[in-house]
C-alpha positions in Angstrom: 17.2 -21.0 6.5 20.5 -19.8 5.0 22.8 -22.4 3.6 26.6 -22.3 3.3 28.5 -24.3 0.7 32.0 -25.2 1.8 34.4 -26.7 -0.8 37.9 -27.7 0.2 40.5 -27.3 -2.5 44.1 -28.3 -2.4 45.1 -27.7 -6.0 44.2 -26.0 -9.3 42.7 -29.4 -10.4 40.3 -29.3 -7.4 39.2 -25.7 -8.4 38.5 -26.7 -12.0 36.5 -29.8 -10.9 34.3 -27.5 -8.7 34.2 -24.5 -11.0 30.4 -25.0 -11.7 29.8 -24.5 -7.9 32.3 -21.7 -7.5 31.5 -19.4 -10.3 27.9 -18.6 -9.2 29.2 -17.9 -5.7 32.0 -15.7 -7.0 29.6 -13.9 -9.2 27.3 -13.2 -6.3 30.3 -11.9 -4.3 31.2 -9.6 -7.1 27.6 -8.3 -7.2 27.6 -7.8 -3.5 30.9 -5.9 -3.7 29.5 -3.6 -6.4 26.2 -2.9 -4.8 27.2 -3.0 -1.1 27.1 -6.0 1.2 24.0 -6.6 3.3 22.3 -9.3 5.2 19.4 -10.7 3.2 15.9 -10.6 4.6 14.4 -14.0 5.4 10.8 -12.6 5.3 8.6 -13.9 2.5 6.3 -10.9 1.8 2.7 -11.2 0.8 3.8 -9.1 -2.2 7.2 -7.8 -3.4 7.6 -4.1 -4.1 9.1 -3.5 -7.6 8.3 0.0 -8.9 7.2 2.4 -6.2 6.9 6.0 -7.4 3.5 7.2 -6.2 -0.1 5.9 -5.7 -0.5 5.6 -9.4 2.8 4.2 -10.6 3.1 1.3 -8.2 4.0 -2.3 -9.3 4.2 -5.5 -7.3 5.0 -9.1 -7.7 2.4 -11.3 -5.9 4.1 -14.7 -6.3 7.3 -16.1 -4.7 8.9 -16.4 -8.2 9.1 -13.2 -10.2 8.1 -15.1 -13.4 5.0 -16.9 -12.0 2.5 -14.1 -12.5 1.8 -10.8 -14.2 3.1 -7.7 -12.4 0.3 -5.9 -10.7 -0.8 -2.5 -9.5 -1.7 -2.5 -5.8 -5.4 -2.4 -6.9 -4.9 -5.9 -8.4 -4.9 -4.6 -12.0 -2.3 -6.2 -14.2 0.6 -3.9 -15.3 2.4 -6.2 -17.8 6.2 -6.0 -17.4 8.1 -8.9 -18.9 11.8 -9.6 -18.7 13.6 -12.1 -20.8 17.3 -12.9 -21.4 18.6 -14.6 -24.5 21.6 -16.8 -23.9 23.2 -18.4 -27.0 19.9 -18.3 -28.8 17.8 -19.7 -26.0 15.4 -17.4 -24.3 14.6 -17.4 -20.6 11.8 -15.5 -19.0 12.8 -14.1 -15.6 10.0 -11.6 -14.9 6.2 -11.5 -15.5 4.2 -13.5 -17.9 3.2 -12.7 -21.4 -0.1 -10.8 -21.2 -3.1 -12.7 -22.6 -6.2 -11.0 -23.7 -9.2 -11.6 -21.5 -12.6 -12.1 -23.3 -15.9 -11.2 -21.7 -18.4 -13.8 -20.8 -20.7 -11.5 -18.8 -20.1 -7.8 -18.7 -20.0 -5.8 -15.5 -22.0 -2.6 -15.0 -18.9 -0.6 -15.9 -19.6 -1.3 -19.6 -23.3 -1.9 -19.8 -26.3 -2.7 -17.6 -27.2 -6.4 -17.0 -30.6 -7.9 -16.2 -31.3 -9.5 -12.9 -33.8 -10.1 -10.1 -33.1 -8.6 -6.7 -34.7 -8.2 -3.2 -34.1 -6.2 -0.1 -35.5 -9.0 2.1 -33.6 -12.1 3.2 -34.7 -14.9 0.9 -35.8 -18.3 2.1 -34.4 -21.5 0.7 -31.5 -22.2 -1.6 -31.8 -18.9 -3.4 -28.2 -19.2 -4.7 -28.8 -22.3 -6.7 -29.4 -22.6 -10.5 -33.0 -23.9 -10.3 -34.3 -21.7 -7.5 -37.7 -20.2 -8.3 -38.2 -16.5 -7.3 -41.4 -15.1 -5.8 -43.0 -11.7 -6.2 -40.6 -10.2 -3.5 -37.9 -10.5 -6.2 -38.0 -7.4 -8.4 -36.9 -7.2 -12.0 -34.0 -4.8 -12.5 -30.6 -4.0 -13.9 -27.2 -4.1 -12.3 -24.9 -2.9 -11.1 -26.2 -1.4 -7.8 -24.7 1.4 -5.8 -25.0 4.6 -3.8 -22.6 7.6 -3.5 -19.7 5.4 -4.9 -17.3 7.7 -6.8 -15.1 4.9 -8.3 -17.7 2.9 -10.3 -20.6 3.2 -12.6 -23.8 1.8 -11.1 -27.0 1.3 -13.0 -29.5 1.1 -10.1 -29.5 3.3 -7.0 -29.4 1.1 -3.9 -29.9 2.9 -0.6 -30.8 0.0 1.7 -28.3 -1.8 4.0 -28.8 -5.3 2.4 -29.5 -6.6 -1.1 -29.8 -10.1 -2.6 -29.3 -10.5 -6.4 -29.7 -13.4 -8.9 -28.2 -12.9 -12.3 -29.4 -15.7 -14.6 -27.7 -16.2 -18.0 -27.5 -18.7 -20.8 -24.3 -20.1 -22.2 -23.8 -21.9 -25.5 -20.6 -23.6 -24.5 -18.6 -25.0 -21.6 -15.5 -23.3 -20.2 -14.0 -26.3 -18.4 -10.3 -26.3 -18.6 -10.2 -22.5 -19.2 -9.0 -19.8 -16.8 -12.3 -18.1 -15.9 -12.3 -14.9 -13.8 -14.9 -13.3 -11.6 -14.8 -9.5 -12.2 -16.3 -7.6 -9.3 -16.7 -4.4 -7.2 -18.2 -4.5 -3.7 -18.6 -2.2 -0.7 -18.8 -3.4 2.1 -19.5 -7.1 3.0 -20.3 -9.4 0.1 -20.6 -13.0 -0.9 -20.9 -14.4 -4.4 -21.9 -17.8 -5.7 -21.6 -19.4 -9.2 -24.3 -22.0 -9.7 -24.6 -22.4 -6.0 -20.9 -22.7 -5.4 -19.5 -20.0 -3.1 -16.6 -18.4 -4.9 -15.9 -15.2 -2.9 -16.7 -13.8 0.5 -15.5 -10.4 1.9 -16.1 -9.1 5.4 -16.4 -5.3 5.8 -14.1 -4.3 3.0 -14.1 -2.5 -0.3 -12.8 -3.4 -3.8 -13.4 -1.7 -7.1 -12.6 -3.4 -10.4 -11.3 -6.5 -8.7 -10.6 -9.8 -10.4 -10.2 -13.3 -9.1 -9.7 -16.7 -10.8 -12.6 -19.1 -10.3 -12.0 -22.5 -8.6 -12.2 -25.5 -10.9 -15.5 -26.7 -9.5 -17.1 -23.4 -10.3 -15.7 -23.4 -13.8 -16.9 -26.9 -14.3 -20.4 -25.9 -13.3 -20.7 -23.4 -16.2 -22.6 -25.6 -18.7 -24.5 -24.8 -21.9 -27.9 -23.6 -21.0 -29.1 -21.8 -17.8 -26.6 -20.6 -15.2 -26.7 -18.1 -12.4 -24.5 -15.9 -10.4 -26.0 -15.0 -7.0 -24.7 -12.3 -4.7 -25.5 -10.6 -1.4 -24.1 -7.3 -0.1 -24.3 -5.5 3.1 -23.6 -1.7 3.0 -22.8 -0.8 6.6 -22.8 2.9 6.1 -22.0 5.6 3.4 -21.0 4.5 0.0 -22.1 1.1 -1.3 -21.7 -1.0 -4.5 -22.2 -4.5 -5.8 -21.2 -5.5 -9.4 -20.0 -8.7 -11.0 -19.3 -10.4 -14.3 -17.2 -13.1 -15.8 -14.3 -13.2 -18.3 -11.9 -15.9 -19.5 -8.4 -16.2 -21.0 -7.9 -18.4 -24.1 -4.2 -19.1 -23.9 -4.0 -20.5 -27.4 -1.1 -22.5 -28.6 1.7 -19.9 -28.6 4.5 -21.3 -26.4 5.9 -19.3 -23.5 9.7 -18.9 -23.3 11.1 -21.3 -20.7 11.5 -19.7 -17.3 14.8 -19.0 -15.6 15.3 -20.6 -12.1 14.9 -18.1 -9.3 17.3 -18.8 -6.5 16.6 -16.0 -4.1 14.5 -12.9 -3.4 15.3 -10.3 -0.8 13.4 -7.1 0.2 15.4 -4.2 1.6 14.1 -0.7 2.4 14.8 0.9 -1.0 15.6 -2.2 -3.1 14.3 -5.6 -4.0 17.0 -8.1 -5.1 16.5 -11.3 -7.1 19.0 -14.0 -8.2 18.4 -16.3 -11.2 20.1 -19.1 -13.1 19.4 -18.9 -16.8 21.1 -22.0 -18.2 24.8 -21.4 -18.4 24.6 -17.8 -16.9 23.5 -16.3 -13.7 21.4 -13.1 -13.5 21.2 -10.7 -10.6 18.3 -8.2 -10.8 17.6 -5.3 -8.5 14.6 -2.9 -8.4 15.6 0.4 -6.7 13.3 3.3 -5.7 15.7 5.9 -4.3 13.3 7.2 -1.7 15.8 8.8 0.6 13.7 11.1 2.7 16.4 13.7 3.4 16.5 14.5 -0.3 13.2 15.8 -1.5 14.3 16.3 -5.1 15.2 12.6 -5.2 12.1 11.5 -3.4 9.9 13.3 -5.9 11.9 12.3 -9.0 9.5 9.9 -10.8 12.2 7.4 -11.9 13.1 4.0 -10.6 15.9 1.7 -11.6 16.0 -1.9 -12.7 19.7 -3.0 -12.5 21.1 -6.3 -13.8 24.3 -8.2 -13.8 25.0 -11.3 -15.8 27.9 -13.7 -15.5 28.8 -17.2 -16.8 28.4 -20.1 -14.4 30.2 -22.7 -16.4 33.5 -21.0 -17.2 32.5 -20.4 -20.9 31.7 -17.3 -22.8 28.1 -16.8 -24.0 26.2 -14.5 -26.3 23.7 -12.6 -24.1 21.0 -10.0 -24.7 18.4 -8.8 -22.2 14.9 -7.4 -22.9 12.2 -5.5 -21.0 8.7 -5.2 -22.3 5.7 -3.2 -21.1 2.4 -2.2 -22.6 -0.1 0.7 -22.5 -1.8 -0.5 -19.3 0.7 1.6 -17.3 -0.9 4.8 -18.6 -4.6 3.9 -18.9 -7.3 3.5 -16.2 -9.1 0.2 -16.7 -8.6 -2.2 -19.5 -12.3 -2.8 -20.0 -12.7 0.9 -21.0 -10.5 0.2 -24.1 -8.8 3.6 -24.0 -6.9 4.5 -27.1 -3.2 5.2 -26.6 -0.1 6.4 -28.4 3.2 4.6 -28.5 6.5 6.0 -29.6 10.3 6.0 -29.2 12.6 9.0 -28.8 16.2 9.7 -27.9 18.6 12.4 -26.7 22.4 12.5 -26.5 22.6 9.7 -23.9 19.4 7.8 -23.6 16.8 6.1 -25.7 13.2 6.1 -24.6 9.9 4.2 -25.2 6.8 6.0 -24.3 3.0 5.6 -24.0 0.0 7.7 -23.0 -3.7 8.0 -23.8 -4.8 10.0 -26.8 -7.3 12.1 -24.8 -5.0 13.3 -22.0 -7.8 14.4 -19.6 -5.6 15.7 -16.8 -6.9 15.3 -13.3 -10.4 14.5 -14.7 -10.9 11.4 -12.5 -10.8 10.7 -8.8 -11.4 7.7 -6.6 -9.8 4.8 -4.9 -9.3 2.1 -7.5 -8.9 4.6 -10.3 -5.6 4.4 -12.2 -3.9 7.3 -14.0 -4.9 7.9 -17.6 -3.1 11.2 -18.3 0.6 11.9 -18.6 3.1 9.5 -20.0 4.8 6.2 -19.0 8.5 5.8 -20.0 11.2 3.2 -20.0 14.7 4.4 -20.8 18.3 3.0 -21.2 21.7 4.0 -22.5 21.7 4.4 -26.2 24.7 2.3 -26.6 23.8 -1.3 -27.6 20.1 -0.8 -26.8 17.4 -1.2 -29.3 14.0 0.5 -28.6 10.7 -0.3 -30.2 7.1 0.7 -29.8 4.7 -1.2 -31.9 1.4 -3.3 -31.6 0.8 -1.7 -28.1 4.1 -3.0 -26.9 7.1 -1.1 -25.6 10.5 -2.9 -25.7 14.1 -2.2 -24.7 16.6 -4.8 -25.8 20.2 -4.5 -24.8 23.0 -6.6 -26.4 25.7 -7.5 -23.9 27.7 -9.5 -26.4 30.1 -12.3 -25.1 29.7 -12.7 -21.4 32.0 -14.6 -19.1 32.8 -12.2 -16.3 30.0 -10.1 -14.8 28.5 -7.6 -17.2 26.1 -5.0 -15.7 23.6 -2.5 -16.9 20.3 -0.9 -16.0 17.1 0.5 -17.4 14.9 3.2 -15.9 11.1 3.2 -15.5 9.4 6.5 -14.9 6.2 8.5 -15.2 5.5 12.2 -16.1 2.1 13.0 -14.7 2.3 16.6 -15.9 0.0 17.8 -13.1 -0.3 15.8 -9.9 -3.0 17.3 -7.7 -5.9 19.8 -7.9 -5.6 21.9 -4.7 -8.6 24.2 -4.0 -8.9 25.0 -7.7 -5.2 25.2 -8.6 -3.5 22.5 -10.7 -0.2 21.7 -8.9 2.8 20.2 -10.8 4.8 17.4 -9.2 7.5 18.8 -6.8 10.3 17.9 -9.2 8.8 20.3 -11.7 7.2 22.8 -9.3 8.6 25.7 -11.3 7.5 24.3 -14.7 11.0 24.5 -16.0 12.0 20.8 -15.9 11.3 18.1 -18.4 11.0 14.4 -17.7 14.0 13.8 -20.0 16.1 16.0 -17.8 15.0 13.9 -14.8 16.0 10.7 -16.6 19.4 12.1 -17.4 19.9 13.2 -13.8 19.0 9.7 -12.7 21.4 8.2 -15.2 24.3 10.6 -14.5 24.0 10.0 -10.8 23.2 6.3 -10.9 26.4 5.1 -9.2 26.2 7.6 -6.4 22.5 7.0 -5.8 22.9 3.2 -5.7 25.7 3.6 -3.1 23.5 5.9 -1.0 20.6 3.4 -1.2 22.9 0.6 -0.2 24.2 2.5 2.8 20.7 3.5 3.8 19.3 0.0 3.5 22.1 -1.4 5.8 21.7 1.4 8.3 17.9 1.1 8.5 18.1 -2.7 9.0 20.8 -2.3 11.7 19.0 0.5 13.5 15.7 -1.4 13.4 17.2 -4.6 14.6 18.9 -2.8 17.5 15.6 -1.2 18.4 13.3 -4.2 18.1 15.0 -7.4 16.8 15.6 -8.9 13.4 11.9 -9.7 12.6 11.0 -6.1 13.4 13.8 -4.9 11.1 12.6 -7.0 8.2 9.0 -5.8 8.6 10.2 -2.2 8.6 12.2 -2.8 5.4 9.1 -4.1 3.7 7.0 -1.3 5.0 9.3 1.5 3.9 8.6 1.9 0.2 4.9 1.0 0.6 4.4 3.8 3.1 6.3 6.5 1.1 4.8 5.6 -2.3 1.3 6.0 -1.0 2.0 9.8 -1.1 2.6 12.5 -3.7 4.9 15.5 -3.0 3.8 18.9 -4.4 4.3 22.5 -3.4 1.3 24.8 -2.5 0.8 28.1 -4.2 2.2 29.6 -0.9 5.4 27.6 -1.2 4.5 25.1 1.5 5.3 21.4 1.2 2.2 19.2 0.7 2.9 15.5 1.3 -0.5 14.1 0.2 -1.4 10.6 1.2 -3.9 8.6 -0.8 -6.2 6.4 1.4 -5.5 3.3 -0.7 -8.0 0.5 -0.7 -10.3 2.3 1.7 -12.1 5.2 0.1 -9.5 7.1 -1.9 -9.5 10.2 0.3 -6.6 12.6 -0.1 -4.7 14.0 2.9 -6.7 12.0 5.5 -5.7 13.0 9.0 -6.3 9.7 10.7 -4.1 8.1 8.0 -1.5 10.7 8.6 -1.5 9.9 12.3 -0.4 6.2 12.1 2.0 6.9 9.2 3.8 9.9 10.8 6.5 8.0 12.8 8.4 7.2 9.6 8.5 10.9 8.6 9.2 12.2 12.1 12.1 9.8 12.2 13.7 10.6 8.8 12.4 14.1 7.9 10.0 16.1 10.1 9.6 18.6 7.2 7.6 15.9 5.4 5.6 15.4 8.6 4.6 19.1 8.3 3.7 18.4 4.7 1.2 15.9 6.1 -0.5 18.6 8.1 -0.2 21.8 6.1 -3.3 21.3 4.0 -5.5 20.7 7.0 -4.2 23.9 8.7 -4.8 25.8 5.4 -8.4 24.4 5.1 -9.3 25.8 8.5 -7.4 29.0 8.3 -8.7 29.9 4.9 -12.2 29.9 6.3 -13.3 27.0 4.0 -13.6 24.7 7.0 -15.5 26.3 9.9 -15.9 23.5 12.4 -14.1 23.8 15.8 -12.2 20.6 15.0 -10.1 19.6 11.9 -11.5 18.1 8.7 -11.1 14.4 8.0 -9.6 15.0 4.6 -9.5 17.6 1.8 -11.0 15.5 -1.0 -10.8 12.4 -3.0 -7.4 11.7 -4.6 -6.1 13.5 -6.6 -8.7 16.3 -6.2 -8.1 18.3 -3.0 -10.9 20.9 -3.0 -12.5 20.0 0.3 -13.7 17.1 2.5 -15.6 14.4 0.7 -15.8 11.8 3.5 -19.4 11.5 4.6 -18.8 11.9 8.3 -16.7 13.8 10.8 -14.3 12.5 13.5 -14.1 15.5 15.8 -12.2 14.1 18.8 -10.1 11.8 16.6 -8.8 14.4 14.2 -8.4 17.2 16.8 -6.3 14.8 18.9 -4.2 13.7 15.9 -3.4 17.3 14.8 -2.4 18.5 18.3 -0.2 15.4 19.1 1.5 15.4 15.7 2.2 19.2 15.7 3.8 18.9 19.1 5.8 15.8 18.0 7.1 17.7 15.0 8.2 20.6 17.3 9.7 18.1 19.8 11.8 16.3 17.3 12.9 19.4 15.5 13.5 21.2 18.8 11.8 24.2 17.2 8.3 25.3 18.1 7.8 27.9 15.4 5.5 25.6 13.5 3.1 25.6 16.5 3.4 29.4 16.8 2.5 29.8 13.1 -0.8 27.9 13.7 -1.4 28.8 17.3 -4.9 30.3 16.9 -6.1 27.2 15.1 -4.5 24.8 17.6 -6.1 26.8 20.4 -9.6 26.3 19.0 -9.1 22.5 18.7 -7.7 22.3 22.2 -10.7 24.0 23.6 -12.9 21.6 21.8 -11.1 18.6 23.3 -11.1 20.2 26.7 -14.9 20.2 26.5 -15.7 17.0 24.7 -12.6 14.8 24.9 -12.8 12.9 28.3 -15.9 10.8 27.5 -16.4 11.0 23.8 -19.9 10.8 22.5 -21.1 8.2 19.9 -18.7 9.1 17.0 -16.3 7.5 14.6 -12.6 7.2 15.3 -9.8 6.1 13.0 -10.9 2.5 13.4 -14.2 3.5 11.6 -14.5 0.0 10.0 -15.5 -1.2 13.5 -18.4 1.3 13.6 -19.2 4.1 16.0 -18.5 3.7 19.7 -19.5 6.0 22.5 -17.4 6.3 25.7 -14.3 5.0 23.8 -11.4 4.9 26.4 -8.6 4.7 23.8 -10.0 7.8 22.0 -10.2 9.5 25.4 -6.5 8.8 25.9 -5.8 10.6 22.6 -7.8 13.6 23.7 -6.0 13.8 27.1 -2.5 13.5 25.5 -3.5 16.1 22.9 -4.3 18.6 25.7 -0.9 17.8 27.2 0.7 18.3 23.8 -1.0 21.7 23.6 0.3 22.5 27.1 3.8 21.5 26.0 3.7 23.8 23.0 2.3 26.7 25.1 5.2 26.3 27.6 7.8 26.3 24.8 6.2 29.4 23.3 6.2 31.3 26.6 2.4 31.1 27.2 2.9 30.1 30.9 -0.7 30.5 32.1 -2.1 28.5 29.1 0.5 25.8 29.6 -0.3 25.5 33.3 -4.1 25.4 32.8 -4.0 22.8 30.1 -1.4 20.7 32.0 -3.8 20.7 35.0 -6.8 19.7 32.8 -4.8 16.9 31.2 -3.7 15.5 34.5 -7.2 15.8 36.1 -8.7 14.1 33.1 -6.1 11.3 33.2 -6.9 10.6 36.9 -10.6 10.5 36.0 -9.9 8.2 33.1 -8.2 5.7 35.4 -11.2 5.7 37.7 -13.7 5.3 35.0 -11.9 2.7 32.9 -10.7 0.5 35.7 -11.9 -3.1 35.0 -9.7 -4.9 37.5 -7.4 -7.0 35.4 -7.3 -4.4 32.7 -8.9 -1.1 31.5 -12.1 -1.3 29.5 -12.7 -0.5 25.9 -15.7 1.7 26.8 -16.3 3.4 30.1 -19.7 1.8 30.4 -18.7 -1.8 29.8 -16.1 -3.2 32.3 -16.2 -6.6 30.5 -14.8 -5.0 27.3 -11.1 -4.5 26.4 -9.1 -2.9 23.7 -5.5 -2.1 22.7 -4.6 1.3 24.2 -2.2 2.2 21.4 -2.7 5.9 21.8 -0.9 5.7 25.1 2.4 5.4 23.3 2.7 9.2 22.9 2.8 9.6 26.7 6.0 7.6 26.6 7.6 8.9 23.5 7.0 12.6 24.3 7.9 12.1 28.0 4.7 13.4 29.4 4.0 10.8 32.1 0.4 11.9 32.4 -0.9 8.4 33.0 0.3 6.2 35.8 2.8 3.6 34.8 0.3 1.0 36.1 -2.0 1.6 33.2 0.5 0.3 30.5 1.8 -2.3 32.9 -1.6 -3.8 33.6 -2.7 -3.7 30.0 0.5 -5.5 28.9 0.0 -8.2 31.5 -3.6 -8.7 30.3 -3.1 -8.9 26.6 -1.5 -12.4 26.5 -4.8 -13.8 27.8 -6.7 -12.6 24.7 -4.0 -13.1 22.0 -4.7 -15.4 19.1 -2.5 -17.2 16.6 -1.3 -14.2 14.6 -1.3 -11.5 17.3 -3.4 -9.3 19.5 -6.9 -8.5 18.3 -7.9 -4.8 18.1 -10.5 -5.3 20.8 -13.1 -7.7 22.2 -15.6 -7.3 19.4 -13.8 -9.2 16.6 -10.8 -11.3 16.0 -9.3 -8.9 13.5 -6.5 -6.5 14.3 -4.6 -3.5 12.9 -0.9 -4.4 12.6 0.3 -0.8 12.9 -1.5 -0.5 16.3 0.1 -3.8 17.5 3.5 -2.2 17.0 2.4 0.9 18.9 1.0 -1.2 21.7 4.2 -3.3 21.8 6.2 -0.1 22.1 4.6 0.5 25.5 6.9 -2.3 26.8 10.4 -1.5 28.0 11.4 -5.1 27.3 12.9 -5.9 23.9 11.9 -9.5 24.4 8.3 -8.6 25.1 8.2 -6.2 22.2 9.5 -9.0 20.0 6.7 -11.3 21.2 4.1 -8.9 19.8 6.0 -8.5 16.5 6.2 -12.3 16.0 2.5 -12.6 15.1 2.7 -9.9 12.4 5.9 -11.5 11.0 4.4 -15.0 10.8 1.3 -13.6 9.2 3.4 -12.1 6.4 5.3 -15.4 5.9 2.3 -17.6 5.9 -0.6 -15.7 4.4 -1.8 -16.8 0.9 -3.5 -13.4 0.4 -0.9 -12.2 -2.0 -1.4 -8.4 -1.9 0.8 -5.5 -0.9 1.1 -5.6 2.9 -2.3 -5.3 4.6 -2.7 -3.6 8.0 -6.1 -5.0 8.7 -5.9 -8.8 9.2 -7.4 -11.6 11.1 -5.5 -12.9 14.1 -7.1 -16.4 14.1 -6.2 -17.2 10.5 -3.6 -16.0 8.0 -6.1 -13.9 5.9 -6.5 -10.2 5.5 -9.8 -8.5 6.1 -9.3 -5.6 3.8 -6.9 -2.7 3.2 -3.6 -3.1 1.2 -0.7 -0.9 0.1 -1.6 1.8 2.7 0.7 4.4 4.1 -0.2 3.5 7.7 2.6 0.9 7.8 4.8 3.9 8.4 3.6 3.5 11.9 5.9 0.4 12.3 8.7 2.9 12.7 7.4 4.1 16.1 9.8 1.8 18.0 12.7 3.4 16.1 11.3 6.8 16.8 11.2 6.0 20.5 14.9 5.1 20.4 15.7 8.4 18.8 
């Protein structure tokens, strides 16, 4: 709820009596007038975006107050970034917490093997407890356990679906009163107990190098003598891993600086704004990622801003300095690998820098999902004037002296990363787009960012206001605030490079899933954002897939799922194909690009490849066999009606492209096929009150989100009755936080809910579907970057976070365009 303070004044005396109320408000007004006025978002995100450059340089606050926790990478790994302000000799911490060293109690398999007993057969009795006696079915072995998992080191190959593990250990002390953490990796479902106390449970999800604080009762159970961690894991298909250990933090006696008092937090599309009271002064803090999609040089510039403004709130003048501190974690992979790093300072004519990077600099040597970058260099930079830079004891610090402050004093620092080479693409090392010619330096990029700071901030302010206004006009205020939160997350899950042939490559990383690079069924849901703001980037999402087929490297009559594991794009690494899914995605999106650009030359360039895919769908698309689709976490499904819709609309997309390119006979033939298949679909899927999830099960139901392209591209292949009947049916199966994906589970995909909601012509009905997503974000205690895979009967996410697919939220705005 927004509050308005009204003070009636009739004289100068009244003003002076109320000056302690008025000055913070006047300071806020002055900040707003400097940065551009906007209406604050009322959404409380599950995590606040701070630094969003690319999948590697990505930092989030996972608490309501910026100073209540360490800043984290989207993987959950801490990226220490601490902000303090000194006012008249008193220090206030407004960002992050001072990093504390974690000490190992039990190692994970990442560092060394650990002894255990395990079985592939469901144990009887209380097998999780401390005093359980194992039988001969329990084998002696060493952890961790895994199969085909690229992100982790596993000590024992595990190929079965299920495993049960007991890791007994002896302690010589108690840890009661300490912060004890469970360190873990799992893929897929897993449950872990400490001395018989359940401490973690995951359903069909994947995490590598995760960490969670143990509850007090579990910590209290860790006694001198015998203890046990028990775990079970279910690998549904493909890669699998289970690994676990314990660590603790001994916080010691060193006092923390007192915290500032945060008074507001507000997420806009390109900026996150905070307000604080720090004793007698007020501090405004803004994190800006100038990801303006019509400016590719700016999108690819690996520099973000942290802007600040300080003003007195008591009418007096105060001595003020402000400091920002980071450490080497920003340029290393995992802390437990103890990578050696270099720390230094440097300067040029305008700026002073602090810098860190690993000693070894093994460029593009690692790939995987939860892998963080350990090549290239992390920087912080600021104006040389009044700024002191230091790099010592693994700590980087920029301290700026503002002097006597009464009226607002402003400044900024910049945070950036030079990754040197970004992607390996079929054997070629590709530089980041900003340095595609190899003639730029990171220092030049920082100087461009500094020189154009004022102009860029104004552009970001204008864009933030326009996006919020456009989204609100399209789908309501809650929808607009969700789009603002999704914007940076969707973009920063990509990396922009240029191919050796001069084509844009806008590579997605399949965050918190399997780490694939350039995944087609991740491109498909994310595409509306890029179709809306720059279709050239939408082409960049497809170019590598066309190249893979047209080079002869990929020979199937349908597109590849991906071109590798990020950041190595040398060919598909996913262990299964999605023939109908990916062929449908590529045909629909190619036509959508041409449609919104009003130029079909892109389709003409790839016509032979598109023709092969269209013929495949004509033969196999109506009633898909038992194969995976984009919702692969739900398993294979034969006779999938929503997948069939995609195939039918893809054939109509091919017809549309043929017509615009003058291939009249082809256009007519594929238009007829699409219409005939749509009629047959209606007959086969008709379940009375709705249309079924699978053709062979009339009791089943599902979201028909693929139908949205029939509306957006103006095809009208399916009768209006299909969408109408589905929308009338859905309220009968909705739960607390929205519409489940289908009848099998109570989980959903939030991007697909937005697509389903866009089938409605009623803004009120659209808003009804959005409400569940919005309330989930406000209420969930799963403090991770926005998840797209959540439960609808409880405010918990199933898996997935920080993924680009939330770009799909923009489909309602795309429809309006």
